[in-house]
MIDOSE-1310 file (N, C-alpha, C; in nm, 2 decimals, decimal comma, always signed):
residues 137
mktt	+5,50/-6,96/-0,16/+5,60/-7,05/-0,18/+5,51/-7,19/-0,12; +5,54/-7,31/-0,21/+5,44/-7,42/-0,21/+5,51/-7,53/-0,14; +5,42/-7,59/-0,04/+5,47/-7,66/+0,05/+5,48/-7,78/-0,04; +5,58/-7,85/+0,01/+5,60/-8,01/-0,08/+5,49/-8,12/-0,02
inkk	+5,47/-8,23/-0,10/+5,37/-8,30/+0,00/+5,47/-8,37/+0,13; +5,57/-8,38/+0,09/+5,64/-8,43/+0,24/+5,64/-8,35/+0,32; +5,65/-8,23/+0,34/+5,62/-8,16/+0,43/+5,49/-8,12/+0,47; +5,39/-8,12/+0,39/+5,25/-8,12/+0,43/+5,22/-8,26/+0,46
lqey	+5,28/-8,38/+0,52/+5,28/-8,54/+0,55/+5,31/-8,46/+0,70; +5,41/-8,41/+0,70/+5,49/-8,39/+0,85/+5,40/-8,29/+0,94; +5,37/-8,20/+0,87/+5,25/-8,11/+0,95/+5,12/-8,20/+0,97; +5,08/-8,27/+0,89/+4,97/-8,37/+0,91/+5,03/-8,47/+1,04
cvse	+5,13/-8,52/+1,04/+5,15/-8,63/+1,16/+5,16/-8,53/+1,30; +5,21/-8,39/+1,30/+5,18/-8,30/+1,40/+5,06/-8,29/+1,48; +4,95/-8,24/+1,33/+4,84/-8,19/+1,37/+4,73/-8,32/+1,41; +4,79/-8,45/+1,39/+4,73/-8,59/+1,44/+4,75/-8,64/+1,58
rkkr	+4,86/-8,61/+1,57/+4,95/-8,60/+1,73/+4,87/-8,51/+1,85; +4,82/-8,41/+1,82/+4,78/-8,32/+1,89/+4,67/-8,34/+1,92; +4,56/-8,37/+1,82/+4,47/-8,40/+1,82/+4,41/-8,58/+1,92; +4,52/-8,62/+1,93/+4,53/-8,75/+2,01/+4,52/-8,71/+2,12
ktlh	+4,61/-8,62/+2,17/+4,63/-8,58/+2,32/+4,50/-8,49/+2,39; +4,49/-8,39/+2,29/+4,32/-8,31/+2,34/+4,24/-8,35/+2,34; +4,19/-8,41/+2,21/+4,07/-8,49/+2,17/+4,07/-8,62/+2,21; +4,16/-8,71/+2,27/+4,17/-8,81/+2,31/+4,07/-8,90/+2,19
ynyg	+4,12/-8,87/+2,09/+4,08/-8,95/+1,95/+4,15/-9,04/+1,89; +4,09/-9,19/+1,88/+4,18/-9,28/+1,82/+4,17/-9,33/+1,66; +4,21/-9,27/+1,59/+4,22/-9,36/+1,47/+4,34/-9,45/+1,47; +4,36/-9,44/+1,31/+4,48/-9,55/+1,27/+4,61/-9,49/+1,32
tvcv	+4,72/-9,54/+1,33/+4,84/-9,52/+1,36/+4,92/-9,48/+1,25; +4,91/-9,49/+1,10/+4,97/-9,47/+1,04/+4,95/-9,31/+0,89; +5,00/-9,28/+0,87/+4,95/-9,17/+0,78/+5,07/-9,16/+0,66; +4,98/-9,14/+0,53/+5,06/-9,09/+0,39/+4,98/-8,96/+0,34
gvta	+5,10/-8,96/+0,23/+5,05/-8,85/+0,17/+5,03/-8,89/+0,00; +5,01/-8,84/-0,07/+4,94/-8,88/-0,20/+4,90/-8,76/-0,29; +4,98/-8,73/-0,41/+4,98/-8,63/-0,52/+4,95/-8,70/-0,66; +4,86/-8,60/-0,73/+4,86/-8,61/-0,84/+4,85/-8,47/-0,95
gryq	+4,94/-8,46/-0,96/+4,94/-8,30/-1,06/+4,95/-8,20/-0,94; +4,86/-8,09/-0,96/+4,85/-8,01/-0,87/+4,80/-8,03/-0,71; +4,71/-8,15/-0,71/+4,62/-8,20/-0,58/+4,71/-8,26/-0,54; +4,74/-8,26/-0,36/+4,77/-8,33/-0,27/+4,70/-8,36/-0,17
vcsh	+4,73/-8,50/-0,09/+4,62/-8,49/+0,02/+4,71/-8,58/+0,11; +4,63/-8,59/+0,26/+4,75/-8,63/+0,36/+4,61/-8,70/+0,43; +4,65/-8,85/+0,46/+4,55/-8,92/+0,53/+4,55/-9,02/+0,64; +4,50/-9,07/+0,73/+4,56/-9,18/+0,82/+4,50/-9,31/+0,81
sfkn	+4,53/-9,40/+0,83/+4,48/-9,53/+0,83/+4,34/-9,53/+0,93; +4,26/-9,61/+0,94/+4,16/-9,66/+1,00/+4,17/-9,74/+1,14; +4,05/-9,72/+1,20/+4,02/-9,81/+1,32/+3,91/-9,85/+1,32; +3,89/-9,98/+1,28/+3,70/-10,00/+1,27/+3,64/-9,93/+1,20
dssy	+3,67/-9,88/+1,09/+3,54/-9,80/+1,02/+3,49/-9,87/+0,93; +3,40/-9,93/+0,96/+3,29/-9,98/+0,85/+3,21/-9,95/+0,76; +3,20/-9,81/+0,81/+3,12/-9,73/+0,68/+3,14/-9,65/+0,59; +3,30/-9,69/+0,59/+3,34/-9,59/+0,51/+3,33/-9,69/+0,38
iylp	+3,31/-9,56/+0,28/+3,26/-9,60/+0,11/+3,36/-9,55/+0,01; +3,43/-9,67/-0,02/+3,51/-9,64/-0,14/+3,44/-9,58/-0,27; +3,52/-9,53/-0,37/+3,49/-9,49/-0,51/+3,49/-9,64/-0,60; +3,39/-9,63/-0,65/+3,40/-9,77/-0,74/+3,52/-9,84/-0,80
nlcd	+3,59/-9,75/-0,87/+3,72/-9,82/-0,93/+3,79/-9,90/-0,79; +3,83/-9,81/-0,71/+3,92/-9,82/-0,57/+3,85/-9,96/-0,54; +3,73/-9,95/-0,51/+3,64/-10,02/-0,44/+3,70/-10,19/-0,51; +3,64/-10,17/-0,61/+3,65/-10,31/-0,71/+3,78/-10,37/-0,71
klnk	+3,91/-10,29/-0,69/+4,05/-10,34/-0,66/+4,06/-10,37/-0,55; +4,02/-10,32/-0,41/+3,99/-10,40/-0,30/+3,92/-10,52/-0,27; +3,84/-10,53/-0,38/+3,74/-10,66/-0,38/+3,82/-10,77/-0,44; +3,90/-10,72/-0,52/+4,00/-10,82/-0,60/+4,06/-10,93/-0,53
igki	+4,10/-10,86/-0,39/+4,19/-10,92/-0,29/+4,13/-10,97/-0,21; +4,01/-10,93/-0,15/+3,95/-10,99/-0,06/+3,81/-10,90/-0,04; +3,76/-10,95/+0,10/+3,65/-10,83/+0,19/+3,68/-10,71/+0,24; +3,67/-10,63/+0,22/+3,67/-10,50/+0,26/+3,67/-10,47/+0,45
ghcc	+3,72/-10,48/+0,50/+3,71/-10,48/+0,64/+3,74/-10,58/+0,71; +3,78/-10,69/+0,66/+3,79/-10,82/+0,67/+3,94/-10,84/+0,72; +3,99/-10,98/+0,81/+4,12/-10,94/+0,85/+4,17/-11,03/+0,74; +4,26/-11,01/+0,62/+4,30/-11,14/+0,54/+4,45/-11,18/+0,54
ngnc	+4,53/-11,12/+0,64/+4,66/-11,16/+0,62/+4,75/-11,10/+0,78; +4,72/-11,20/+0,85/+4,77/-11,17/+0,98/+4,71/-11,10/+1,02; +4,76/-10,97/+1,07/+4,66/-10,89/+1,18/+4,59/-10,73/+1,04; +4,65/-10,75/+0,93/+4,64/-10,66/+0,87/+4,45/-10,64/+0,81
vlgy	+4,43/-10,56/+0,79/+4,25/-10,53/+0,77/+4,25/-10,48/+0,62; +4,21/-10,53/+0,54/+4,19/-10,49/+0,39/+4,13/-10,37/+0,41; +4,18/-10,24/+0,32/+4,13/-10,12/+0,29/+4,11/-10,03/+0,45; +4,19/-10,06/+0,53/+4,20/-9,98/+0,68/+4,32/-9,87/+0,64
caep	+4,43/-9,95/+0,55/+4,54/-9,87/+0,55/+4,50/-9,72/+0,51; +4,60/-9,62/+0,53/+4,61/-9,48/+0,49/+4,61/-9,46/+0,34; +4,72/-9,58/+0,25/+4,70/-9,55/+0,12/+4,59/-9,53/+0,03; +4,50/-9,65/+0,04/+4,33/-9,65/+0,00/+4,31/-9,53/+0,03
haan	+4,30/-9,48/+0,19/+4,22/-9,35/+0,22/+4,23/-9,24/+0,15; +4,35/-9,22/+0,15/+4,40/-9,11/+0,09/+4,38/-9,11/-0,07; +4,42/-9,22/-0,13/+4,38/-9,23/-0,29/+4,20/-9,19/-0,29; +4,11/-9,27/-0,25/+4,01/-9,21/-0,26/+3,96/-9,07/-0,20
ills	+4,03/-9,04/-0,13/+3,99/-8,87/-0,11/+4,04/-8,79/-0,22; +4,16/-8,82/-0,28/+4,19/-8,75/-0,37/+4,13/-8,74/-0,49; +4,08/-8,92/-0,55/+4,00/-8,91/-0,62/+3,88/-8,84/-0,62; +3,82/-8,81/-0,51/+3,70/-8,76/-0,47/+3,72/-8,59/-0,49
rlnt	+3,85/-8,55/-0,49/+3,86/-8,43/-0,48/+3,89/-8,39/-0,65; +3,97/-8,49/-0,73/+3,97/-8,48/-0,88/+3,85/-8,46/-0,94; +3,77/-8,56/-0,91/+3,64/-8,56/-0,97/+3,54/-8,45/-0,92; +3,51/-8,39/-0,81/+3,48/-8,29/-0,79/+3,52/-8,17/-0,91
nhhk	+3,65/-8,14/-0,87/+3,69/-8,04/-0,97/+3,73/-8,05/-1,14; +3,69/-8,15/-1,17/+3,63/-8,21/-1,30/+3,49/-8,18/-1,34; +3,42/-8,19/-1,25/+3,25/-8,12/-1,26/+3,18/-8,28/-1,31; +3,26/-8,37/-1,27/+3,21/-8,47/-1,32/+3,20/-8,54/-1,44
rnii	+3,25/-8,46/-1,56/+3,25/-8,47/-1,67/+3,30/-8,59/-1,72; +3,45/-8,61/-1,68/+3,53/-8,68/-1,70/+3,55/-8,74/-1,57; +3,49/-8,85/-1,49/+3,52/-8,92/-1,39/+3,64/-8,97/-1,39; +3,72/-8,95/-1,28/+3,87/-9,01/-1,30/+3,90/-9,12/-1,18
qdts	+3,93/-9,22/-1,28/+3,94/-9,32/-1,21/+4,08/-9,42/-1,20; +4,16/-9,33/-1,28/+4,32/-9,38/-1,27/+4,37/-9,36/-1,17; +4,43/-9,44/-1,07/+4,51/-9,41/-0,97/+4,64/-9,47/-1,00; +4,69/-9,51/-1,14/+4,82/-9,55/-1,15/+4,93/-9,43/-1,13
kfif	+4,84/-9,30/-1,17/+4,99/-9,19/-1,19/+4,97/-9,14/-1,06; +4,89/-9,15/-0,94/+4,91/-9,13/-0,80/+5,09/-9,14/-0,74; +5,17/-9,06/-0,70/+5,24/-9,07/-0,66/+5,21/-9,03/-0,47; +5,29/-9,18/-0,41/+5,25/-9,17/-0,27/+5,38/-9,12/-0,19
tqal	+5,36/-9,07/-0,08/+5,49/-9,06/+0,01/+5,51/-9,16/+0,09; +5,62/-9,20/+0,16/+5,65/-9,28/+0,23/+5,57/-9,30/+0,37; +5,51/-9,39/+0,40/+5,37/-9,42/+0,48/+5,46/-9,40/+0,66; +5,43/-9,32/+0,74/+5,49/-9,24/+0,85/+5,41/-9,29/+0,98
rirt	+5,46/-9,35/+1,08/+5,40/-9,37/+1,22/+5,35/-9,22/+1,25; +5,22/-9,21/+1,31/+5,15/-9,07/+1,34/+5,25/-9,00/+1,45; +5,27/-9,15/+1,59/+5,34/-9,12/+1,71/+5,47/-9,06/+1,69; +5,53/-9,14/+1,62/+5,70/-9,14/+1,63/+5,76/-9,05/+1,55
gqqv	+5,66/-9,06/+1,39/+5,72/-9,01/+1,30/+5,80/-9,14/+1,17; +5,83/-9,22/+1,20/+5,91/-9,35/+1,17/+5,86/-9,39/+1,05; +5,91/-9,40/+0,96/+5,87/-9,49/+0,82/+5,85/-9,62/+0,86; +5,72/-9,66/+0,77/+5,63/-9,79/+0,78/+5,66/-9,81/+0,61
kycs	+5,67/-9,96/+0,63/+5,68/-10,03/+0,52/+5,52/-10,03/+0,46; +5,50/-10,05/+0,32/+5,36/-10,09/+0,28/+5,35/-10,21/+0,27; +5,21/-10,24/+0,32/+5,15/-10,39/+0,33/+5,12/-10,44/+0,18; +5,14/-10,57/+0,19/+5,10/-10,61/+0,07/+4,98/-10,61/-0,01
fckq	+4,88/-10,55/+0,06/+4,74/-10,53/+0,03/+4,74/-10,40/-0,04; +4,82/-10,30/-0,02/+4,85/-10,14/-0,07/+4,97/-10,19/-0,19; +5,04/-10,26/-0,19/+5,12/-10,32/-0,30/+5,07/-10,37/-0,43; +4,95/-10,43/-0,40/+4,87/-10,52/-0,48/+4,75/-10,40/-0,56
tfpq	+4,71/-10,32/-0,45/+4,61/-10,23/-0,51/+4,69/-10,09/-0,59; +4,80/-10,05/-0,54/+4,90/-9,95/-0,61/+5,01/-9,99/-0,65; +5,00/-10,05/-0,76/+5,18/-10,14/-0,83/+5,25/-10,03/-0,83; +5,25/-9,90/-0,80/+5,35/-9,81/-0,83/+5,43/-9,79/-0,68
l	+5,38/-9,84/-0,61/+5,42/-9,83/-0,46/+5,55/-9,92/-0,45
């Protein structure tokens, strides 16, 4: 039986909470799931990870908004949200599975779950950067 992306996201939140307690690691506070066809990915937001590299199309979309890793709107840091991170991982998987013949760059068909706060499981609204990067949100 296939698990849905929402169930996978709930399980991901639980595993992230356990990692925080046992390993005392401190990543971002929000997680999200994204799907394209049969591929599904769950990921979390960042906390000050300036070494992360986005694929070219996604990087271009983010750079049109501002500079990745810089505070552009209140306390929101461009590129540190869970949505672009999850989309980047999904793009990487899609490109790997298509053997780089057709490098998939189209994120417009990605379907995102509601973003969840890892600690409490509460739904979180998408930020304006994510809405600009992914109009389908």
